[in-house]
C-alpha positions as CSV (number, residue, x, y, z in Angstrom):
1,M,-28.5,83.5,66.1
2,K,-26.3,85.6,63.7
3,R,-23.9,82.6,63.4
4,Y,-26.8,80.3,62.4
5,A,-28.0,82.9,59.9
6,L,-24.5,83.1,58.4
7,L,-24.3,79.3,58.1
8,I,-27.6,79.1,56.4
9,L,-26.5,81.8,53.9
10,I,-23.3,80.0,53.1
11,L,-25.1,76.7,52.6
12,F,-27.6,78.4,50.3
13,L,-24.9,80.0,48.2
14,M,-23.1,76.6,47.9
15,A,-26.3,74.8,46.9
16,S,-27.0,77.3,44.2
17,L,-23.7,76.5,42.6
18,L,-23.9,72.7,42.7
19,P,-26.2,72.2,39.6
20,F,-23.3,73.7,37.6
21,A,-20.6,71.6,39.3
22,E,-19.0,68.4,38.2
23,P,-16.9,65.9,40.2
24,S,-13.2,66.6,40.1
25,E,-10.8,63.9,38.8
26,V,-7.9,65.4,40.7
27,L,-7.5,66.0,44.4
28,E,-4.1,67.6,45.2
29,D,-4.1,66.3,48.8
30,A,-6.6,63.7,49.6
31,N,-4.8,62.5,52.7
32,T,-6.0,63.1,56.2
33,Q,-4.4,62.1,59.5
34,N,-6.3,61.5,62.7
35,Q,-4.0,63.1,65.2
36,T,-6.0,61.7,68.2
37,S,-5.6,58.1,67.2
38,G,-2.3,58.3,65.3
39,F,-4.0,56.3,62.5
40,Y,-3.0,57.4,59.0
41,T,-5.5,56.8,56.2
42,A,-5.8,57.8,52.6
43,E,-9.2,59.1,51.6
44,L,-10.1,58.1,48.0
45,V,-11.7,60.3,45.4
46,D,-12.2,57.7,42.7
47,S,-13.3,54.1,42.5
48,T,-9.9,52.6,41.8
49,P,-8.9,50.2,44.6
50,P,-5.8,51.4,46.5
51,I,-2.7,49.3,46.6
52,I,-0.5,49.0,49.7
53,K,2.8,47.0,49.8
54,S,5.1,46.2,52.7
55,S,8.7,45.1,52.9
56,S,10.9,44.2,55.9
57,T,11.3,47.7,57.1
58,F,9.3,50.0,54.8
59,S,5.9,50.3,53.1
60,C,4.4,52.0,50.0
61,S,0.9,52.8,48.8
62,L,-0.6,53.6,45.4
63,A,-3.9,55.5,45.2
64,N,-5.3,58.0,42.7
65,N,-2.1,57.6,40.5
66,E,0.1,58.8,43.4
67,M,2.7,56.6,45.1
68,K,3.8,57.2,48.7
69,C,6.4,55.5,50.8
70,W,7.4,55.5,54.5
71,G,9.8,53.7,56.9
72,N,13.5,52.8,56.4
73,S,15.4,54.8,53.8
74,A,18.9,53.8,54.6
75,N,19.6,52.8,51.0
76,G,17.2,55.3,49.4
77,Q,14.4,52.6,49.1
78,L,11.7,55.2,49.8
79,G,12.5,56.8,46.4
80,I,12.1,60.3,47.8
81,G,15.7,61.6,47.4
82,T,16.8,61.1,51.0
83,L,18.4,58.5,53.3
84,T,16.4,59.6,56.3
85,S,13.7,57.3,57.5
86,Q,10.1,58.6,57.4
87,S,7.3,57.8,59.8
88,T,4.5,59.2,57.6
89,P,3.8,58.6,53.9
90,Q,5.9,60.7,51.5
91,P,5.2,61.2,47.8
92,V,7.4,59.5,45.2
93,S,7.9,61.6,42.0
94,F,8.3,60.0,38.5
95,G,8.4,63.3,36.6
96,F,5.8,65.4,34.8
97,G,3.0,63.3,33.4
98,A,4.4,60.0,34.7
99,Y,2.8,57.9,37.4
100,A,3.0,54.3,38.7
101,T,0.4,51.7,37.7
102,E,1.9,48.8,39.6
103,I,4.5,48.6,42.5
104,S,6.6,45.9,44.1
105,L,8.9,46.1,47.2
106,G,12.0,44.0,47.5
107,Y,12.4,42.0,50.7
108,E,15.5,43.9,51.8
109,S,16.0,47.4,50.4
110,H,14.8,48.2,46.9
111,A,11.5,49.0,45.1
112,C,10.2,49.0,41.6
113,A,7.3,50.4,39.7
114,I,5.7,50.1,36.3
115,I,5.0,53.5,34.9
116,N,2.0,54.5,32.8
117,D,4.0,54.3,29.6
118,G,4.9,50.6,30.4
119,S,8.5,51.4,31.3
120,V,10.0,50.3,34.7
121,R,11.8,52.3,37.3
122,C,13.6,51.0,40.4
123,W,15.5,52.6,43.3
124,G,17.2,51.8,46.6
125,A,20.1,49.4,47.1
126,G,21.8,48.7,43.7
127,Q,24.1,45.9,44.9
128,F,24.0,42.8,42.7
129,G,22.3,44.9,40.0
130,R,18.9,44.5,41.5
131,I,17.8,48.0,40.3
132,G,18.5,47.0,36.7
133,D,19.7,50.4,35.4
134,G,23.1,49.0,34.3
135,T,25.1,50.6,37.1
136,G,24.8,48.6,40.3
137,D,24.8,51.8,42.3
138,N,22.3,52.8,45.0
139,K,19.6,55.3,43.8
140,Q,17.6,57.5,46.1
141,S,15.0,58.3,43.3
142,P,13.4,56.2,40.6
143,S,15.9,55.2,38.0
144,P,14.9,53.8,34.5
145,V,15.5,50.1,34.0
146,A,17.8,49.5,31.0
147,F,15.7,47.2,28.9
148,M,17.2,48.7,25.7
149,Q,20.5,46.9,26.3
150,N,19.0,43.5,25.5
151,F,15.4,44.1,24.2
152,A,13.6,45.9,21.5
153,S,12.9,49.6,21.9
154,N,9.2,49.0,22.2
155,T,9.5,46.6,25.2
156,T,7.1,47.3,28.0
157,A,6.3,45.5,31.3
158,T,2.9,44.2,32.3
159,A,3.8,42.9,35.8
160,I,6.7,43.1,38.2
161,S,8.0,41.5,41.3
162,A,11.0,42.5,43.4
163,G,12.7,39.8,45.5
164,A,15.4,40.1,48.1
165,Q,18.3,40.8,45.7
166,H,16.8,40.3,42.2
167,T,13.8,41.5,40.2
168,C,11.7,40.1,37.4
169,A,9.1,41.5,35.1
170,I,6.6,40.0,32.6
171,L,7.0,41.8,29.3
172,N,4.4,42.7,26.7
173,Y,4.9,39.5,24.8
174,G,4.3,37.3,27.9
175,N,8.0,36.5,28.3
176,V,9.9,37.1,31.5
177,S,13.0,39.2,32.1
178,C,15.1,39.2,35.3
179,W,18.1,41.1,36.7
180,G,20.1,41.3,39.9
181,R,21.8,38.6,41.9
182,G,22.2,35.3,40.1
183,Y,22.9,33.1,43.1
184,G,21.0,29.8,42.8
185,S,20.2,30.6,39.2
186,A,17.5,33.0,40.4
187,I,17.7,35.0,37.1
188,G,16.8,32.0,35.1
189,I,19.5,32.3,32.5
190,P,22.2,30.0,31.1
191,L,24.9,32.1,32.8
192,N,23.9,30.4,36.0
193,N,25.1,32.3,39.1
194,Y,26.5,35.5,37.6
195,D,24.9,38.8,38.7
196,Q,23.2,41.0,36.1
197,N,22.8,44.8,36.4
198,S,20.5,45.0,33.4
199,P,17.4,42.9,32.3
200,Q,18.1,39.5,30.8
201,A,15.7,37.1,29.0
202,T,15.0,34.1,31.2
203,N,15.0,30.6,29.7
204,S,11.9,29.3,28.0
205,L,8.7,28.9,30.0
206,G,7.8,26.0,27.6
207,V,6.6,25.8,24.0
208,G,3.9,28.3,23.4
209,R,3.7,29.2,27.1
210,T,3.5,32.8,28.5
211,A,3.5,34.2,32.0
212,V,0.5,36.1,33.4
213,N,1.7,36.7,37.0
214,I,5.0,36.4,38.8
215,S,6.2,36.4,42.4
216,L,9.8,36.3,43.8
217,G,11.2,34.8,46.9
218,Y,14.7,35.2,48.4
219,Q,16.7,33.6,45.4
220,F,14.0,32.0,43.3
221,A,10.9,33.0,41.3
222,C,7.6,31.4,40.4
223,A,5.2,32.4,37.6
224,I,1.6,31.6,36.8
225,L,1.4,30.5,33.1
226,D,-1.3,31.1,30.6
227,N,-2.6,27.6,31.1
228,G,-3.2,28.2,34.9
229,L,-0.2,26.1,36.0
230,V,3.0,27.3,37.7
231,S,6.7,27.1,36.8
232,C,9.6,28.0,39.1
233,W,13.3,28.6,38.8
234,G,16.3,29.4,41.1
235,D,17.4,28.1,44.4
236,G,15.5,24.9,45.4
237,N,17.3,23.8,48.5
238,Y,14.0,23.8,50.5
239,G,11.7,22.5,47.9
240,Q,11.0,26.0,46.4
241,M,10.5,24.6,42.9
242,G,7.5,22.5,44.0
243,N,8.5,19.7,41.7
244,G,9.5,17.1,44.2
245,N,13.2,17.8,44.3
246,T,15.6,20.0,46.3
247,A,18.3,20.8,43.6
248,A,20.2,23.9,44.5
249,N,20.4,25.5,41.1
250,N,17.5,25.5,38.6
251,P,18.2,27.9,35.8
252,T,15.3,26.7,33.6
253,P,11.6,27.3,34.6
254,T,10.2,23.9,35.6
255,P,6.5,23.1,36.2
256,T,5.5,22.3,39.8
257,N,3.8,19.0,40.6
258,S,0.0,18.8,40.3
259,F,-2.3,20.9,42.4
260,G,-5.0,18.3,42.1
261,A,-7.2,17.0,39.3
262,N,-8.3,19.8,37.0
263,R,-7.1,22.4,39.4
264,T,-5.5,25.7,38.2
265,V,-3.9,28.6,39.9
266,V,-5.4,32.1,40.0
267,S,-3.0,34.0,42.4
268,I,0.5,33.5,43.7
269,A,2.7,34.8,46.5
270,S,6.3,33.8,47.3
271,G,8.0,34.4,50.7
272,Y,11.6,34.0,51.8
273,D,11.7,30.3,50.9
274,H,8.1,29.2,50.4
275,T,5.3,29.9,47.9
276,C,1.5,29.8,48.3
277,V,-1.2,29.9,45.7
278,I,-4.9,30.4,45.5
279,L,-6.5,27.7,43.3
280,D,-9.5,28.1,41.1
281,N,-11.8,26.7,43.8
282,G,-10.6,29.2,46.4
283,S,-8.5,26.8,48.4
284,V,-4.8,27.5,49.2
285,S,-1.8,25.3,48.4
286,C,1.7,25.9,49.6
287,W,5.2,24.4,49.2
288,G,8.9,25.1,50.2
289,G,10.3,25.9,53.6
290,N,8.1,25.5,56.7
291,S,9.9,27.5,59.3
292,Y,7.4,28.8,61.9
293,G,4.6,27.0,60.2
294,A,4.8,29.1,57.0
295,L,2.9,26.4,54.9
296,G,-0.2,26.5,57.2
297,R,-0.5,22.7,57.6
298,G,-0.4,22.6,61.4
299,T,3.2,21.7,61.7
300,E,6.5,23.6,62.0
301,G,9.9,23.1,60.6
302,G,11.4,21.2,57.6
303,Y,10.1,21.7,54.1
304,S,7.8,20.3,51.5
305,S,8.9,20.0,47.9
306,N,5.3,19.3,46.6
307,P,2.3,21.6,46.7
308,A,-0.3,20.6,49.3
309,L,-3.4,22.3,50.8
310,T,-3.2,24.3,54.0
311,N,-5.4,23.5,57.0
312,S,-9.0,24.8,56.8
313,L,-9.7,28.5,56.2
314,G,-13.0,28.0,57.9
315,P,-16.4,26.3,57.1
316,N,-17.2,27.1,53.4
317,R,-14.6,29.8,53.3
318,T,-12.5,30.5,50.2
319,A,-9.5,32.8,49.6
320,V,-9.6,35.8,47.2
321,S,-6.2,37.4,47.7
322,I,-2.9,36.3,49.2
323,S,0.5,37.6,50.4
324,A,3.6,35.8,51.7
325,G,6.4,37.2,53.9
326,Y,9.6,36.0,55.6
327,S,8.1,32.7,56.9
328,N,4.4,33.7,57.1
329,T,1.4,34.0,54.9
330,C,-1.9,35.9,54.9
331,V,-5.1,35.6,52.9
332,V,-8.3,37.6,52.5
333,L,-11.4,35.5,52.5
334,D,-14.6,35.7,50.5
335,N,-16.5,37.1,53.5
336,G,-14.0,40.0,54.0
337,E,-12.1,38.4,56.9
338,A,-8.4,37.8,56.9
339,K,-6.4,34.9,58.2
340,C,-2.6,34.6,58.7
341,W,-0.1,31.9,59.7
342,G,3.6,31.5,60.3
343,Y,6.1,33.7,62.0
344,N,4.6,36.2,64.5
345,G,7.5,37.6,66.5
346,N,6.4,41.2,66.0
347,G,2.7,40.6,66.2
348,Q,2.4,40.9,62.4
349,L,-0.2,38.1,62.2
350,G,-2.6,40.5,63.9
351,D,-4.1,37.9,66.3
352,G,-3.2,39.9,69.5
353,T,-0.1,37.7,70.3
354,T,3.5,37.3,69.3
355,T,3.2,33.5,69.1
356,S,3.8,31.9,65.7
357,Q,0.8,30.1,64.3
358,Y,1.0,26.8,62.3
359,S,-2.6,27.0,60.8
360,P,-4.7,29.8,59.4
361,T,-5.6,32.2,62.3
362,T,-8.1,35.0,62.2
363,V,-6.8,38.6,62.2
364,L,-8.6,40.6,64.9
365,M,-10.8,43.3,63.5
366,S,-14.2,44.8,63.8
367,S,-17.1,42.8,62.3
368,E,-18.2,46.0,60.6
369,L,-15.1,46.2,58.4
370,R,-14.1,44.0,55.5
371,F,-10.6,43.5,54.2
372,S,-9.9,44.3,50.5
373,S,-6.3,43.2,50.5
374,I,-3.5,42.4,52.9
375,E,0.3,42.5,52.6
376,I,2.6,40.8,55.0
377,S,6.4,41.1,55.4
378,S,9.0,39.8,57.9
379,G,8.2,42.3,60.6
380,H,4.9,44.1,59.9
381,N,1.6,43.9,58.0
382,C,-0.4,46.4,56.0
383,A,-4.0,46.1,54.8
384,V,-6.6,48.0,52.8
385,F,-10.3,47.8,53.7
386,E,-13.3,48.0,51.4
387,N,-14.1,51.5,52.6
388,G,-10.7,52.7,51.4
389,H,-8.9,52.9,54.8
390,A,-5.4,51.5,55.1
391,T,-3.6,50.5,58.2
392,C,-0.4,48.8,59.3
393,W,0.6,46.8,62.4
394,G,3.6,44.9,63.8
395,S,7.2,46.2,64.1
396,N,7.6,50.0,63.9
397,T,11.4,50.5,64.4
398,Y,11.8,52.5,61.2
399,G,8.4,54.1,61.1
400,Q,7.1,51.5,58.7
401,L,3.6,51.6,60.3
402,G,3.2,55.2,58.9
403,D,1.6,56.5,62.1
404,G,4.0,59.3,62.8
405,S,6.1,57.4,65.3
406,F,9.2,55.2,65.4
407,S,8.1,53.0,68.2
408,N,5.0,51.5,69.7
409,N,4.8,48.1,67.9
410,R,1.2,47.0,67.5
411,I,0.0,43.4,67.7
412,V,-3.5,44.1,66.5
413,P,-4.5,46.3,63.6
414,F,-7.0,48.5,65.5
415,T,-10.1,48.8,67.6
416,Y,-13.3,50.3,66.3
417,A,-14.4,53.7,67.7
418,T,-17.6,55.5,67.6
419,A,-16.4,59.0,66.6
420,S,-16.9,60.1,63.0
421,R,-14.4,60.9,60.4
422,L,-14.6,63.5,57.6
423,E,-14.7,62.3,54.0
424,F,-14.2,65.0,51.3
425,T,-16.2,65.2,48.2
426,V,-14.7,67.5,45.6
427,W,-16.7,69.5,43.0
428,K,-15.4,71.9,40.4
429,I,-17.5,74.5,38.6
430,P,-16.8,74.3,34.9
431,Q,-14.7,77.1,33.4
432,S,-14.0,78.4,36.8
433,K,-11.1,78.1,39.3
434,I,-13.5,77.7,42.2
435,T,-13.4,74.4,44.0
436,L,-15.9,73.4,46.7
437,Y,-14.9,71.0,49.4
438,L,-17.9,69.5,51.1
439,S,-17.2,67.7,54.4
440,V,-19.6,64.8,55.1
441,C,-19.6,62.7,58.2
442,K,-20.1,59.3,56.9
443,E,-18.8,56.6,59.2
444,P,-16.7,55.8,62.3
445,F,-12.9,56.1,61.9
446,L,-10.3,53.6,63.1
447,M,-8.5,54.0,66.3
448,T,-5.4,52.2,67.6
């Protein structure tokens, strides 16, 4: 009875303070880990959608202005100052007052972020100049990209994409700059195949044209232009340019062939040697290499040098977000489901098998959960759900699933459990150092 009386007294005292409290904008550690299930999830304290990215052997997230990375760090690609792999998310520091607003992970071993002042920082493997800091050296912590060598001092970035061995950014005037390995003319400059360890201006996107989004593959790049069409440059051996030819070197951005009468592109994702886009009507069109059925047309092998629609996403279903990996692709649909196709050797398609799929195939999940975004790589997949949870599945050799282990590959994302999780609501009393943490059981958590 005394315990109940004490509990009532504590609740009464807390309630008396709430009228004077206001929601906090900062939560120093908003991360919780369910030790029973091994499922790692970031609890959100604001309405900003979290971002999660995956590379071949590591992953990173961005939520509440904090970036965290986990997995393989052999070249410093986690950005946390160590070469030791990590099986749980670790914070990446950009210095006092600086935080990432957009992140991109290279296919192999580097990562880049746009900072809140519009500058760019990259880290990890520096070979071929892919970090862009002018040195070509490996960096274990974020290093400023050297735009000042070829651009005005007020140059900032609005979008960024890291490929396997090169990186490109859209700048504040809508032009594009690339750096890193020049093989196949991937940098899009007149110097053709020469590597560049600092940002270079690409060739013209066309008279009056600017870029609004960009995505890099192995040694090529594709950008959505302000008119809703797409231009590509770099290695085109497998039809990556989408313009009907397979020329090896394409230093000048070239428009793809038509996506259909009056069709425009709203989202783009490039994999190892293929690209897929979401069109303005929600359908998906792909081109390039078709190993393991990466183009989603029901066939395997060969390539296609022209954009063409994938097989059906489902009756009356449309795509709202897209991601491309090694030879695989995933989309989130308008009903919150996700479908993937292509290479599935590590179970990264999330269909409960390790069999590659040549057409869009449903990712297994509870009907009570809806995907917000999904990110696929060569060996594993990560996703964010509308309730703020994030999870990964597939290969876990380097701890890239972020569940605290370096093994136990998973071929499905999770099963749904009936136990409750705790969600923290944070309140601060004005002009006081007192912070109240109210635990509220809101919904079932995810179990593996």
